[in-house]
N, C-alpha and C positions, 0 to 999 in steps of 0.2 A: 503492501501500499504503500510505502516512503517513496521508492521510483515511481511510481503511479502519480504523486504527487506531484513530484519534482518535474516529472516530464512534462505538467501541465503550467508551471512556472517561466511563461514564456512572454516576454516585452519587446515593447515598441523604441527601439533607439528615435525612431523621429518621430515620436509622440510631443506635443508640447505640455505633458502631464510629466512631471518630475520621477524619473526610476523609480525611489522609494514611493511615491502615491500607487505607481502604477503597480509594483509590489504589495503594498500593502491592501490594494483593492482585490489583487488576483488572490493572495491566499485568503480573503476571506472571503469572497467568492467560492472559493473551493470547500473551505470550512462547510459552507450553508449547503453547497449539492453535495455532502458525504465522503468527499478524500477522505478526512480523517475527524470522528466523532470524538465529543465529550471525551476527556481525558488520555486521547491519545498524544503522543510525545509527535512534537514539528521537528523534519529534518534538520542539522545543525545548519550553523550560521555559514559555514563554512562549505557543507553541500549546498546549502542555495546559493549560495555566493558562483558556484561552480558551475549550476546548471544554469544560471541567467548570465553570466558572464558581468556580473557590476561587481565591485570592491563591498569587504564588511561590512563598512562604516554605512553604508545604503543600506545593504540585508538590516543591521541593526536595529537604522533609525525605523526602518518600516516594521520590524517587527515589536519594538520600544511602543511606536502607535496604536498595536492592536492588543498591547499588554494594559496602555493607559485606556484602551477602549471598554476591556473588561474581555476583549475575544478572548485572548491568550494568556495565561498566568505563568510565571514564571517560578521552576522549585530549585535555590542553589543546589549545586553540586548534581544535578539531575536532566535541567533541560529546560525545555519550552512546551508548552502544553494547553491543550484546548480547552478553555474553562468552560464549567457549567453556562447553560443559558441563565440569561437575567431572570428574576422574578418579576413579574407584571403588578403591577396592584392598581388597580381601581380607585379613581378618584371621587367616584361618585356616588358609594355607596357606602353606612358607617361601619368598620368593622374593628375588632381588636383586631391586633397580631397572631394570637391563638387560631383566633378564627381564619383569619387571613392563609395560614401554613395548612391547615387542615386542611381547605378548600384546592390548595395545592396538591395534596396527597404525601406533605412534609410533616415531619414530626418536629411541632416546636417544646421550647426549655426555654429556661427561662434562670438567672443567675441575678438574685438582689443581692445589689452592691451596698446600697445603703436602703434608711427608714429612718427617717426624721422626721421631728416640730422644729420649723424654722421661721424666722422671722419674713413675711412676705417682701420680694422685690419690689419693686415702682411697679417696672413693668408688667411683673404677673398681678400685681393689687389691680391692676385698671384694667385686665382682662377677665378678671376673674371679680369686680364687681367688688373690692375688698376696702377695708380704711389702711391708712398707712400703717397702723402698729399693730395687724391684725397676725395672726400665725398662719402659716400653711402644711398639709401635709407632704414633706418632702422626697417621693421614691426613685432611686438608680436603679434600673435595669439592666443588662445586657441581653439583648435577645436573640436566641440560636435557634437553625434549622436545621434540621439531622445534625446537631452536634458542632454546626458553623456559625462562626460568632457571624450577625445581619446584620444589628443596630443596636445603639446606645442610647435609653432611652431616662429619661428625668421629666417626670410627671409631679404635677403640683395638684393639692386639693385642698379648700378650705377648709379649716377646721373648725369652725362654725355649723359647718354643714354636714360633717362626718364625724360628730362627738363620739370620743370612745375607738376610733379605727387602730391604733395600738393595742389598745387592750383585746383586741378580737382573736389578735395572734393568727392570722390569718397565712399562709406560706405561699408568699406570691410567686414561687419558684415553682410551684405546682398549679397554685389555684387562678383563677382569670380575673384580674381586678373590677371589669366591667361586671361581672357575675356575681363576685364579692358586694358589690355597690349592690346592683339589682335585689339581692339577698335581704340584703341588712340594714338597708334606706330606701328599700323601694324605687329604686332612680331607674327612670323610662329613661334613653338617650332619646333625643328625635333629630339633633341636626352637629354640624362641627363645622366650625371654618378653619380654612387650612391658608396655610402660605407654602411655595415649594424654592430652594432656593441651593445653589452648588458652592462647595466651598471648602478648603483644604484640611485634613485631618492634622489635630494637636497631638503632642505627643503621649500623652495619657488616651487619648481617643484611639489613635494609631496602636498604641497596646495591647488596648482592649481590644481592638477589630483586630488583630492580629496582620496589617496592614502597612505599608513603609509610613513616618512621619510625612505629611504633605501631601498624600494621596488626595483622591479626590472624594469628598462626601455628599449625599444630597442630602439637605437638614429642612427635614418637616417640623412647621409648629402648628399646631392643633389647638383650639380651643373647644371640649364638648359642651354643648347645652341641653339640659335635661326638661320637664315638664315647666311650663309657664316661660319657656324661653331664658332659664336661670343658668349661667355659666356654673359647669360643675368640676372642669377640668384642663390645667392648660397642660401641656404634655410638648416635649421639644427632641424629636426622634432623628438620631444621624446613621443613616442607613450608608451601605458601602457602596456605591457607585459601580465596582465590576460586578456585582452579584443583584442587584437590583434594578429596578427601573417605574414610574409612573407612568399610566395612561389616564387618558380620559376621553368623552366622547362629548362632544357638541351637539347638540339638537337645537333644529330650527324651530 
């Protein structure tokens, strides 16, 4: 299969497109066509350079672009491999991470990093309609799919809306937060307001998610509302851009 893959890497020297860009597009199209599947090892830079008759720096530039795009992944000492397909998340339906992963046939799991009551920050107080001196419950969690880090999440809940939450001693590594709020506080979620932007991972975020520092993240901020349009949760989630993508449908 590797030989077949290399044989398909034909570039056009007279094309106005740069050689690295041609190679990047060709490798991606061959993966999409099934010449290599998820987890398969890509031919070495030396093999690709010999087949295409371009220098290894050009090959490296094309491969690096595909790694940054999430099509390929590098494993130190082993080579470059076809990455798993990105998970899609629709922005038109309100679901929890646990529900989202179950729908994709993946096993969701959670590591609770911290759970504490803290003074509310100004931005969060505005979003949740709280006074400047109120407290919030802050939950830091690492979200995993099939035991692989997918997202780092920090949720804020108004203490006055959820009295005695810490005393419940719910294991949020096993239980859904949304199910817990429904069961113990009668919450029914009605809608959410979200923003989504790209940014680079900090040192701690990169370490938690198993990615290089500065790698791209999808930063998602969501305010969730209950009955009577009451804001009941603000959460910031940082998703690995190489494993996750969001989609939405525009309806006329």
